[in-house]
N, C-alpha and C positions, 0 to 999 in steps of 0.2 A: 428560574429555568435557566434562561439562554447562559449564566455563567455555570451552572453545572455541565447542561450540555458543551459549552466550550470545553472545558476542563477535560467532559469524555472522550471528547476528537482529539484535541491533542495529546491524550496519552494512548488515541489508538495511533494517531501517525508515530508517536515516540518508540510505543510500541514494536509496528510494525518496522521499523527505521533500523531496528535493533536486531528484528528477529524474533519476537520472544510471544511464541506462537499464547501462549496462557495468558500475557498482559492484554493482546490485540483481543484473544474472546471473550473477557471480561464486560468486553468495552460492547460487544455487537449483538444484537438481536439474533435470535436460533435462525430466523432464514432470512438475513441480511445478504445483500446482490451487490455488487459492485459496477459500474459500468466506467469500461474507458473508453474515453471516446475518442476519435478518428479513425485512420481507415489500415493504419499497422496490424501482423500478426498481434500484434499484444490488448489491439483494441478490441473491444465487447466485455461480454456481460460475465462476470463470475459466481459464484453462487458461495455462499456462508464457508463449505466446506474448503475450495479453490482459496477466497482468500486465505484460509487460515494454512493451509500448503502450502501455498507462495510464501504467504510471511515467515514459514520455519524454512523454505527453500534463498530468504533472503541473507537469511547469515551464512548459508553457505558461497554464494556467490559475488557476496557485500562483507569479507570477514570484518572490515569497521562497524562495521553500521551504512546507512544512508547520510544522517549526519547532516537533519534539518535543521535553514536555519527560517525559522516563521516570519514572515513581514506582519503579515493582517493576520487576527482572527476577528470576523463577524459572525453577529448571531440574530436570528431575529425570528423567537419562539422557538420552534423544533427544528429550526434549518440552520445549521452552519455552516459558513464561505471559509476557506482559511489557502493564501497564496504561503509556498516557501518553497526554497530555493534545496536540495539533494548535493553532497557533494561528496559524493567516494568510492574509494578504490576497490576498486573489484576483485577477485582470487587472481585472477591473469594478471595482473598486474598494474593493470590499465586504469583510468581516472573517469567517472562518472558522473555529469554533473547535470540534471535535468531542473526544469522550472516547473512546480507545478498551481492550480487550483484546484481541488475538491470540495465538492458541495457535500456536505451530510443531513442525511434527513436522519431524524431522531422518534424513538415513542418510548414512553418511561425510564427518559435518562440513556436507551441501550442505542447502538446504532444500526440503519433500517435499511439505508440506502445511502449509497454513495456511487460523485458523477465524480470522472478523476479525467482534468484536462492538462497532457503534460505534449511531450514530442516522442508521439510516438517511433515517428522514425529513428532518432536517435536512441531508443529502449530496443525499437527493434535490431539494431545495429551494436547493439552495445551488450543486449542483457538474453538478446532473443538463442543463441548457439549457448549462453551460461545453464540458462534453462532448460533449456533440451538436454544437455548435455546429465544435468541436475536430475530431468524426468526418467531418463533412460538407464542411471544405477539406482535410481528409486524402483526399478520396473524389474529390473535384474535383480534386485536383490528380497523381490516379493516372488521371483518364479523357482 
């Protein structure tokens, strides 16, 4: 089961990194929750719906994707830990490189919980305004 769980997690990382909502959704349990650890504006818990919405927004703010370089994948039972680095060019032309460690809990081969560790200060500085712009446009389109 550990090998299958590793593959599910790597598939999820690759899917959200390229903004592929359907591929990400296939890896998640319907009640999945992601918790970004830290104290930045982008820290906190996100529901299944918000995980998928954020994945879709990544395609807009990172047109070439996050381009993850995975360093380690460690699995024990239904838990998988992944260390990786992202290297993206943002829609505004700026470079965004961050380091991540994510710990995934799975059940029946699908991700139920993600604990995300990354530099929230860098994410706030580089992604915060872009995500806010995309969210504002999305809200305007629905009114």
